[in-house]
C-alpha positions in Angstrom: 0.0 0.0 0.0 1.0 3.6 -0.6 1.8 5.9 2.2 -0.2 8.7 3.8 0.9 12.2 3.5 2.1 14.1 6.5 3.2 17.7 7.1 6.8 18.6 6.2 9.7 18.3 8.6 9.7 21.6 10.5 13.4 22.3 9.6 12.7 22.1 5.8 10.4 25.1 5.7 9.4 26.6 2.4 11.7 27.6 -0.5 10.6 30.0 -3.1 11.3 30.1 -6.8 12.9 26.7 -7.1 12.0 23.0 -6.8 12.4 21.9 -3.2 14.7 18.9 -3.1 12.5 17.2 -0.5 9.6 17.0 -3.0 11.7 15.2 -5.6 13.0 12.8 -2.9 9.5 12.0 -1.5 8.2 11.4 -5.0 11.1 9.1 -5.8 10.5 7.1 -2.6 6.8 6.9 -3.3 7.3 5.7 -6.9 10.0 3.2 -5.9 7.7 1.8 -3.1 4.8 1.4 -5.6 6.8 0.1 -8.7 10.2 -1.0 -7.6 11.6 1.4 -10.2 13.6 4.6 -9.9 11.5 7.6 -10.7 14.6 9.4 -12.1 15.8 6.6 -14.4 12.5 5.1 -15.4 10.0 8.0 -15.6 11.8 11.4 -15.8 12.1 11.5 -19.6 9.5 8.9 -20.5 7.1 9.6 -23.4 5.6 13.0 -24.1 4.4 14.0 -20.6 6.8 12.5 -18.1 9.3 15.1 -16.9 9.2 18.8 -17.6 6.5 20.1 -20.0 4.3 17.9 -22.2 2.4 18.2 -25.5 0.8 16.0 -28.1 -0.8 12.7 -27.2 0.5 10.3 -24.5 2.4 7.3 -26.1 0.9 4.7 -23.7 -0.7 4.2 -20.3 2.5 5.2 -18.4 2.6 8.5 -20.2 -1.1 9.0 -19.5 -0.2 8.7 -15.8 2.3 11.6 -16.3 -0.3 13.6 -18.2 -2.8 13.2 -15.3 -0.1 14.2 -12.8 0.6 17.3 -14.8 -3.1 18.2 -14.8 -3.3 17.5 -11.1 -0.4 20.0 -10.5 -2.0 22.5 -12.8 -5.3 22.4 -10.8 -3.2 23.0 -7.6 -1.5 26.0 -9.2 -4.9 27.4 -10.3 -5.8 27.1 -6.6 -2.9 29.2 -5.4 -0.7 26.3 -4.5 2.8 25.7 -5.7 3.3 21.9 -5.7 6.9 22.0 -6.9 8.0 24.1 -3.8 5.6 22.6 -1.2 7.5 20.1 0.9 5.7 17.2 2.6 6.7 13.9 3.8 4.9 10.5 3.8 5.2 7.5 6.0 3.5 4.1 6.1 0.7 3.8 8.6 -3.1 3.6 8.1 -3.2 4.9 4.5 -4.9 8.2 5.2 -3.6 11.7 4.4 -2.9 13.5 7.6 -1.6 16.9 6.4 -3.1 19.9 8.1 -2.2 22.2 5.2 -4.4 21.9 2.1 -1.6 22.5 -0.4 0.7 19.9 1.2 -2.1 17.3 1.3 -3.2 17.9 -2.3 0.4 17.8 -3.6 1.0 14.6 -1.8 -2.2 13.1 -3.1 -1.2 14.1 -6.7 2.0 12.3 -6.2 0.4 9.3 -4.6 -2.0 9.1 -7.6 0.8 9.0 -10.1 2.8 6.4 -8.2 -0.3 4.2 -8.0 -1.0 4.8 -11.7 2.6 3.8 -12.6 2.1 0.6 -10.5 -1.0 -0.3 -12.4 0.5 0.4 -15.8 3.8 -1.5 -15.2 2.6 -4.2 -17.7 2.6 -1.7 -20.5 5.9 0.1 -19.6 8.0 0.2 -22.8 11.8 0.9 -22.5 11.8 2.4 -26.0 9.9 5.4 -24.6 12.5 6.1 -22.0 14.5 9.2 -22.9 12.0 9.9 -25.6 12.7 12.6 -28.1 10.1 15.2 -27.2 10.1 16.7 -30.7 8.1 13.6 -31.7 5.3 14.8 -29.5 3.3 16.8 -32.0 0.2 18.7 -31.1 -1.2 21.1 -28.5 0.3 21.6 -25.1 -1.2 20.0 -22.0 -5.0 19.5 -22.3 -6.7 18.8 -19.0 
């Protein structure tokens, strides 16, 4: 089972204008727990939507997970949340989100959803879409 979301470690605080390293580490841990794969090596440059940006059509189910994650983060940004700079931590316990802050909880839930999606699409993961040449991704930018 995936892990519940908790408030960030008090010493981490908030960092403005750059991705907080704790977010990347928590997402890596979450994806590794769900799939047994490294987020960095297996998903960072996969297909048209995994990693930074995204356009065109997803190449497969795994890429659709990334598209959904991008849309989840977009909804948070529209709600005045900055998911890339909002630290949180997760632990294994009863499976419920326990964040007191809306943005922390929702960021963690977006990340939990993508990790779960990756786990359910492992059967269709295609190594040929790793480090995919993004110029092949023709079409409009992210549509949510």
